[in-house]
C-alpha positions as CSV (number, residue, x, y, z in Angstrom):
1,M,-86.1,-138.3,-23.7
2,K,-88.3,-138.0,-26.7
3,R,-90.2,-141.2,-25.8
4,H,-91.3,-139.6,-22.4
5,I,-92.5,-136.4,-24.3
6,E,-94.5,-138.4,-26.8
7,T,-95.9,-140.4,-24.0
8,I,-97.0,-137.5,-22.0
9,G,-98.4,-135.9,-25.3
10,L,-100.5,-139.0,-25.7
11,V,-101.7,-138.7,-22.4
12,L,-102.7,-135.3,-22.4
13,K,-104.7,-136.0,-25.7
14,R,-106.5,-138.5,-24.2
15,I,-107.4,-136.6,-21.3
16,A,-108.3,-133.8,-23.3
17,E,-110.8,-135.8,-25.3
18,K,-113.1,-136.2,-22.8
19,A,-115.7,-133.0,-22.4
20,K,-116.0,-132.9,-18.7
21,V,-112.2,-133.2,-18.3
22,R,-111.6,-130.8,-21.1
23,K,-113.9,-128.2,-19.5
24,G,-112.3,-128.7,-16.3
25,M,-108.7,-128.5,-17.7
26,L,-109.6,-125.2,-19.4
27,T,-110.8,-123.6,-16.0
28,I,-107.7,-124.9,-14.5
29,F,-105.5,-123.1,-17.3
30,A,-107.7,-120.0,-17.1
31,I,-106.9,-119.7,-13.1
32,F,-103.7,-120.8,-13.7
33,F,-103.2,-118.0,-16.6
34,V,-105.0,-115.2,-14.1
35,V,-102.9,-116.3,-11.3
36,Q,-99.8,-115.9,-13.4
37,I,-100.9,-112.3,-14.7
38,Y,-101.6,-111.4,-10.9
39,F,-98.2,-112.7,-9.8
40,V,-96.4,-110.9,-12.7
41,R,-98.5,-107.6,-11.8
42,E,-97.2,-107.8,-8.3
43,L,-93.6,-108.5,-9.1
44,L,-93.8,-105.3,-11.4
45,A,-95.2,-103.4,-8.6
46,A,-92.5,-104.7,-6.0
47,E,-89.9,-103.9,-8.7
48,L,-91.1,-100.4,-9.1
49,L,-91.4,-99.9,-5.1
50,F,-87.7,-101.1,-4.9
51,G,-86.5,-99.2,-7.9
52,M,-88.1,-96.2,-6.2
53,G,-86.4,-96.9,-2.8
54,F,-83.1,-97.1,-4.7
55,A,-83.8,-93.8,-6.3
56,V,-84.2,-92.3,-2.8
57,F,-81.3,-93.7,-1.4
58,F,-79.3,-92.6,-4.2
59,C,-80.6,-89.1,-3.8
60,I,-79.6,-89.2,-0.3
61,A,-76.3,-90.3,-1.1
62,L,-75.6,-87.9,-3.8
63,T,-76.8,-85.2,-1.4
64,V,-74.4,-86.3,1.2
65,Y,-71.6,-86.6,-1.5
66,A,-72.3,-83.0,-2.9
67,L,-72.2,-81.6,0.8
68,G,-69.1,-83.1,1.4
69,A,-67.5,-81.9,-1.8
70,L,-69.1,-78.5,-1.2
71,G,-67.3,-78.4,2.5
72,E,-64.1,-79.3,1.3
73,R,-64.2,-76.8,-1.5
74,G,-65.2,-74.3,1.2
75,L,-62.4,-75.0,3.4
76,D,-60.2,-74.1,0.5
77,F,-61.8,-71.1,0.1
78,A,-61.5,-70.1,3.7
79,E,-57.8,-71.0,3.9
80,A,-57.2,-68.7,1.0
81,G,-59.2,-66.1,3.2
82,I,-57.5,-66.9,6.2
83,R,-54.2,-66.2,4.4
84,V,-55.0,-62.8,3.2
85,I,-56.4,-61.9,6.5
86,S,-53.4,-62.8,8.3
87,N,-51.2,-61.1,6.0
88,S,-53.4,-58.1,6.6
89,A,-53.1,-58.5,10.4
90,R,-49.3,-58.7,10.0
91,R,-48.9,-55.7,8.2
92,G,-51.4,-53.8,10.6
93,Y,-49.4,-55.1,13.7
94,A,-46.2,-54.1,12.1
95,S,-47.2,-50.8,11.5
96,L,-49.0,-50.4,15.1
97,E,-45.7,-51.4,16.6
98,E,-43.4,-48.9,14.4
99,T,-46.1,-46.2,15.1
100,S,-45.8,-47.1,19.0
101,R,-42.3,-46.8,18.8
102,K,-42.1,-43.0,17.7
103,P,-42.8,-40.5,20.5
104,F,-45.8,-38.5,20.5
105,R,-44.6,-35.5,21.2
106,T,-41.8,-33.9,19.2
107,P,-38.8,-32.3,21.4
108,R,-39.8,-28.9,19.9
109,S,-43.3,-29.0,21.1
110,E,-44.9,-26.6,23.6
111,S,-45.3,-29.4,26.4
112,A,-42.0,-30.9,26.1
113,Q,-40.1,-27.4,26.9
């Protein structure tokens, strides 16, 4: 493995010694470096866009969860309210029934005689 690396190094040194090739390699490396910077910027921009998209989906999911939890709590409160109202309605119906059993006129009233 070391021999391959050494031979590659020797070949690169021989190429770099030539002036024309050196300028061409420098140009190629500069273009490669600029392209790499461009791709890194593009990847960072894409990552930020995906992050913002996931943040939006997270907010939507959080809102749906919060509305569901509030709905369940609301049903619990409504159940307690319905119990109070039903007890009140039963007492009112019982008192109405008791009142309806009593005669409207007493036996000593004027119209009853």
